[in-house]
LODRENLO-968361 format. One record per residue (C-alpha): chain; x, y, z; residue in three letters. Coordinates in pm, 1 decimal. Layout:
<cadena:A	xx:X	yy:Y	zz:Z	residuo:ALA>
...
***
This chain:
<cadena:A	xx:2939.6	yy:342.8	zz:72.5	residuo:UNK>
<cadena:A	xx:2956.2	yy:-35.2	zz:46.4	residuo:UNK>
<cadena:A	xx:2931.5	yy:-212.0	zz:-286.8	residuo:UNK>
<cadena:A	xx:2613.6	yy:-385.6	zz:-175.8	residuo:UNK>
<cadena:A	xx:2444.6	yy:-54.9	zz:-89.0	residuo:UNK>
<cadena:A	xx:2555.0	yy:96.9	zz:-421.3	residuo:UNK>
<cadena:A	xx:2409.7	yy:-201.4	zz:-607.5	residuo:UNK>
<cadena:A	xx:2075.3	yy:-161.9	zz:-425.2	residuo:UNK>
<cadena:A	xx:2064.7	yy:208.2	zz:-512.1	residuo:UNK>
<cadena:A	xx:2150.3	yy:132.3	zz:-874.4	residuo:UNK>
<cadena:A	xx:1856.2	yy:-107.0	zz:-919.6	residuo:UNK>
<cadena:A	xx:1606.0	yy:104.5	zz:-724.2	residuo:UNK>
<cadena:A	xx:1480.0	yy:283.9	zz:-1039.3	residuo:UNK>
<cadena:A	xx:1395.6	yy:-54.7	zz:-1191.2	residuo:UNK>
<cadena:A	xx:1156.8	yy:-125.5	zz:-902.7	residuo:UNK>
<cadena:A	xx:988.8	yy:212.6	zz:-950.3	residuo:UNK>
<cadena:A	xx:952.4	yy:148.8	zz:-1323.6	residuo:UNK>
<cadena:A	xx:816.6	yy:-206.2	zz:-1279.5	residuo:UNK>
<cadena:A	xx:557.7	yy:-82.7	zz:-1024.8	residuo:UNK>
<cadena:A	xx:472.7	yy:226.2	zz:-1234.2	residuo:UNK>
<cadena:A	xx:146.6	yy:94.3	zz:-1386.2	residuo:UNK>
<cadena:A	xx:2.9	yy:46.8	zz:-1036.5	residuo:UNK>
<cadena:A	xx:158.4	yy:371.0	zz:-910.4	residuo:UNK>
<cadena:A	xx:-10.2	yy:568.6	zz:-1189.4	residuo:UNK>
<cadena:A	xx:-349.8	yy:469.6	zz:-1049.1	residuo:UNK>
<cadena:A	xx:-236.2	yy:591.3	zz:-708.6	residuo:UNK>
<cadena:A	xx:-113.5	yy:919.3	zz:-854.4	residuo:UNK>
<cadena:A	xx:-451.2	yy:978.9	zz:-1019.3	residuo:UNK>
<cadena:A	xx:-616.8	yy:938.6	zz:-678.8	residuo:UNK>
<cadena:A	xx:-345.5	yy:1159.8	zz:-525.2	residuo:UNK>
<cadena:A	xx:-422.3	yy:1444.0	zz:-767.2	residuo:UNK>
<cadena:A	xx:-795.7	yy:1409.1	zz:-697.3	residuo:UNK>
<cadena:A	xx:-721.9	yy:1408.2	zz:-324.0	residuo:UNK>
<cadena:A	xx:-520.4	yy:1729.6	zz:-336.8	residuo:UNK>
<cadena:A	xx:-791.8	yy:1887.4	zz:-554.7	residuo:UNK>
<cadena:A	xx:-1046.4	yy:1802.4	zz:-282.5	residuo:UNK>
<cadena:A	xx:-845.2	yy:1961.0	zz:0.1	residuo:UNK>
<cadena:A	xx:-650.8	yy:1651.1	zz:90.8	residuo:UNK>
<cadena:A	xx:-282.6	yy:1647.3	zz:174.5	residuo:UNK>
<cadena:A	xx:18.9	yy:1492.0	zz:8.1	residuo:UNK>
<cadena:A	xx:365.3	yy:1415.4	zz:143.5	residuo:UNK>
<cadena:A	xx:658.0	yy:1205.3	zz:31.1	residuo:UNK>
<cadena:A	xx:782.8	yy:976.4	zz:307.8	residuo:UNK>
<cadena:A	xx:1081.0	yy:750.8	zz:242.0	residuo:UNK>
<cadena:A	xx:1028.3	yy:760.6	zz:-134.3	residuo:UNK>
<cadena:A	xx:655.4	yy:683.7	zz:-111.2	residuo:UNK>
<cadena:A	xx:378.5	yy:933.8	zz:-185.6	residuo:UNK>
<cadena:A	xx:131.1	yy:943.8	zz:103.5	residuo:UNK>
<cadena:A	xx:-205.1	yy:1113.0	zz:57.7	residuo:UNK>
<cadena:A	xx:-480.3	yy:1168.0	zz:309.7	residuo:UNK>
<cadena:A	xx:-816.6	yy:1330.0	zz:342.1	residuo:UNK>
<cadena:A	xx:-1027.4	yy:1471.0	zz:62.3	residuo:UNK>
<cadena:A	xx:-1176.3	yy:1217.1	zz:-174.3	residuo:UNK>
<cadena:A	xx:-939.0	yy:950.6	zz:-43.3	residuo:UNK>
<cadena:A	xx:-1123.9	yy:939.4	zz:287.4	residuo:UNK>
<cadena:A	xx:-1451.3	yy:883.9	zz:102.5	residuo:UNK>
<cadena:A	xx:-1301.5	yy:614.8	zz:-121.7	residuo:UNK>
<cadena:A	xx:-1147.1	yy:420.8	zz:166.0	residuo:UNK>
<cadena:A	xx:-1464.7	yy:435.2	zz:375.4	residuo:UNK>
<cadena:A	xx:-1727.3	yy:374.7	zz:108.5	residuo:UNK>
<cadena:A	xx:-1581.8	yy:207.0	zz:-199.5	residuo:UNK>
<cadena:A	xx:-1363.9	yy:-63.8	zz:-49.3	residuo:UNK>
<cadena:A	xx:-1577.9	yy:-379.0	zz:-26.9	residuo:UNK>
<cadena:A	xx:-1509.6	yy:-439.4	zz:343.3	residuo:UNK>
<cadena:A	xx:-1742.8	yy:-348.7	zz:627.7	residuo:UNK>
<cadena:A	xx:-1638.3	yy:-2.3	zz:742.9	residuo:UNK>
<cadena:A	xx:-1380.5	yy:26.5	zz:465.8	residuo:UNK>
<cadena:A	xx:-1007.6	yy:43.4	zz:540.2	residuo:UNK>
<cadena:A	xx:-775.5	yy:291.7	zz:709.6	residuo:UNK>
<cadena:A	xx:-518.1	yy:285.2	zz:429.4	residuo:UNK>
<cadena:A	xx:-442.5	yy:123.3	zz:96.1	residuo:UNK>
<cadena:A	xx:-138.2	yy:96.2	zz:-127.9	residuo:UNK>
<cadena:A	xx:-128.3	yy:153.5	zz:-503.2	residuo:UNK>
<cadena:A	xx:233.2	yy:104.7	zz:-609.3	residuo:UNK>
<cadena:A	xx:442.5	yy:380.4	zz:-454.5	residuo:UNK>
<cadena:A	xx:133.8	yy:568.1	zz:-335.6	residuo:UNK>
<cadena:A	xx:-30.4	yy:503.6	zz:-0.1	residuo:UNK>
<cadena:A	xx:-381.0	yy:636.4	zz:47.8	residuo:UNK>
<cadena:A	xx:-487.6	yy:706.6	zz:405.1	residuo:UNK>
<cadena:A	xx:-804.7	yy:833.3	zz:565.9	residuo:UNK>
<cadena:A	xx:-601.3	yy:1076.6	zz:777.8	residuo:UNK>
<cadena:A	xx:-252.5	yy:1134.8	zz:920.7	residuo:UNK>
<cadena:A	xx:-314.7	yy:897.7	zz:1211.9	residuo:UNK>
<cadena:A	xx:-418.6	yy:617.1	zz:975.6	residuo:UNK>
<cadena:A	xx:-103.9	yy:666.9	zz:767.6	residuo:UNK>
<cadena:A	xx:118.5	yy:660.8	zz:1074.3	residuo:UNK>
<cadena:A	xx:-54.8	yy:360.0	zz:1229.2	residuo:UNK>
<cadena:A	xx:-44.9	yy:153.1	zz:908.1	residuo:UNK>
<cadena:A	xx:290.6	yy:267.7	zz:770.4	residuo:UNK>
<cadena:A	xx:483.0	yy:-57.5	zz:834.3	residuo:UNK>
<cadena:A	xx:196.5	yy:-268.7	zz:695.1	residuo:UNK>
<cadena:A	xx:153.9	yy:-52.5	zz:385.7	residuo:UNK>
<cadena:A	xx:529.2	yy:-47.8	zz:317.2	residuo:UNK>
<cadena:A	xx:510.3	yy:-426.9	zz:285.4	residuo:UNK>
<cadena:A	xx:247.2	yy:-374.6	zz:14.8	residuo:UNK>
<cadena:A	xx:477.0	yy:-120.0	zz:-155.1	residuo:UNK>
<cadena:A	xx:750.9	yy:-386.6	zz:-166.8	residuo:UNK>
<cadena:A	xx:498.8	yy:-641.3	zz:-294.3	residuo:UNK>
<cadena:A	xx:405.4	yy:-399.9	zz:-574.8	residuo:UNK>
<cadena:A	xx:774.2	yy:-356.5	zz:-654.6	residuo:UNK>
<cadena:A	xx:809.4	yy:-733.8	zz:-685.2	residuo:UNK>
<cadena:A	xx:484.9	yy:-808.2	zz:-872.5	residuo:UNK>
<cadena:A	xx:459.8	yy:-484.1	zz:-1073.2	residuo:UNK>
<cadena:A	xx:159.1	yy:-478.7	zz:-1309.3	residuo:UNK>
<cadena:A	xx:80.3	yy:-835.8	zz:-1201.9	residuo:UNK>
<cadena:A	xx:6.5	yy:-721.1	zz:-846.4	residuo:UNK>
<cadena:A	xx:-370.4	yy:-682.0	zz:-890.0	residuo:UNK>
<cadena:A	xx:-423.0	yy:-1017.6	zz:-1063.6	residuo:UNK>
<cadena:A	xx:-193.9	yy:-1191.8	zz:-812.3	residuo:UNK>
<cadena:A	xx:-375.1	yy:-1028.9	zz:-519.1	residuo:UNK>
<cadena:A	xx:-709.1	yy:-1138.9	zz:-663.9	residuo:UNK>
<cadena:A	xx:-591.9	yy:-1497.4	zz:-716.9	residuo:UNK>
<cadena:A	xx:-454.9	yy:-1507.5	zz:-361.6	residuo:UNK>
<cadena:A	xx:-793.8	yy:-1385.5	zz:-239.2	residuo:UNK>
<cadena:A	xx:-978.0	yy:-1653.2	zz:-435.3	residuo:UNK>
<cadena:A	xx:-745.0	yy:-1920.4	zz:-294.7	residuo:UNK>
<cadena:A	xx:-804.9	yy:-1782.6	zz:56.2	residuo:UNK>
<cadena:A	xx:-1181.0	yy:-1783.0	zz:-1.2	residuo:UNK>
<cadena:A	xx:-1176.0	yy:-2144.7	zz:-116.4	residuo:UNK>
<cadena:A	xx:-980.2	yy:-2240.8	zz:193.5	residuo:UNK>
<cadena:A	xx:-1132.8	yy:-2034.1	zz:472.3	residuo:UNK>
<cadena:A	xx:-1401.3	yy:-1822.8	zz:311.4	residuo:UNK>
<cadena:A	xx:-1209.4	yy:-1502.3	zz:394.8	residuo:UNK>
<cadena:A	xx:-1087.0	yy:-1326.8	zz:80.8	residuo:UNK>
<cadena:A	xx:-914.7	yy:-1040.0	zz:262.8	residuo:UNK>
<cadena:A	xx:-812.9	yy:-1170.7	zz:604.8	residuo:UNK>
<cadena:A	xx:-648.5	yy:-1487.6	zz:474.4	residuo:UNK>
<cadena:A	xx:-510.6	yy:-1342.0	zz:151.8	residuo:UNK>
<cadena:A	xx:-137.5	yy:-1424.8	zz:130.3	residuo:UNK>
<cadena:A	xx:-48.5	yy:-1060.9	zz:59.0	residuo:UNK>
<cadena:A	xx:-238.8	yy:-939.4	zz:366.0	residuo:UNK>
<cadena:A	xx:-100.4	yy:-1211.7	zz:591.5	residuo:UNK>
<cadena:A	xx:254.1	yy:-1118.9	zz:490.0	residuo:UNK>
<cadena:A	xx:187.8	yy:-747.7	zz:545.4	residuo:UNK>
<cadena:A	xx:31.2	yy:-814.7	zz:884.7	residuo:UNK>
<cadena:A	xx:322.8	yy:-1030.1	zz:998.6	residuo:UNK>
<cadena:A	xx:595.9	yy:-794.0	zz:881.1	residuo:UNK>
<cadena:A	xx:398.0	yy:-484.4	zz:976.3	residuo:UNK>
<cadena:A	xx:337.3	yy:-613.4	zz:1328.8	residuo:UNK>
<cadena:A	xx:704.3	yy:-702.7	zz:1370.1	residuo:UNK>
<cadena:A	xx:805.7	yy:-353.6	zz:1256.9	residuo:UNK>
<cadena:A	xx:562.9	yy:-175.6	zz:1487.3	residuo:UNK>
<cadena:A	xx:650.9	yy:-350.6	zz:1813.7	residuo:UNK>
<cadena:A	xx:715.0	yy:-84.9	zz:2073.7	residuo:UNK>
<cadena:A	xx:527.6	yy:179.7	zz:1871.9	residuo:UNK>
<cadena:A	xx:277.6	yy:364.5	zz:2086.0	residuo:UNK>
<cadena:A	xx:-66.9	yy:408.1	zz:1938.6	residuo:UNK>
***
């Protein structure tokens, strides 16, 4: 194992700890999802939940027309179903990394980026810096992926 890889593994727990306040919210939803017949899996160190109350939350409580297919809360990714999780995995992993970087400041930073986007284009979500980055990286990662 290279020294660089060992160093990355050594600091990994710090990222989990820094993102923990956001992850806790995701874990609360994960428990509620499992209690409402949803499913939970750990994929590449990220908890993925689908179905149950999560499907309702993503369809009805996200303030976007039609809701969203998936959403990240720290190291937890909420998905409507298995297909949504698979289809959005690269995009949502960018949000996981963003949460690792911003930690408990993620929500305020996301909100500020949305306000800045709204002032510029009128599109809080579509032109939000966090979403643009996730779309760009997520699209690059999914090239060649059949849907």
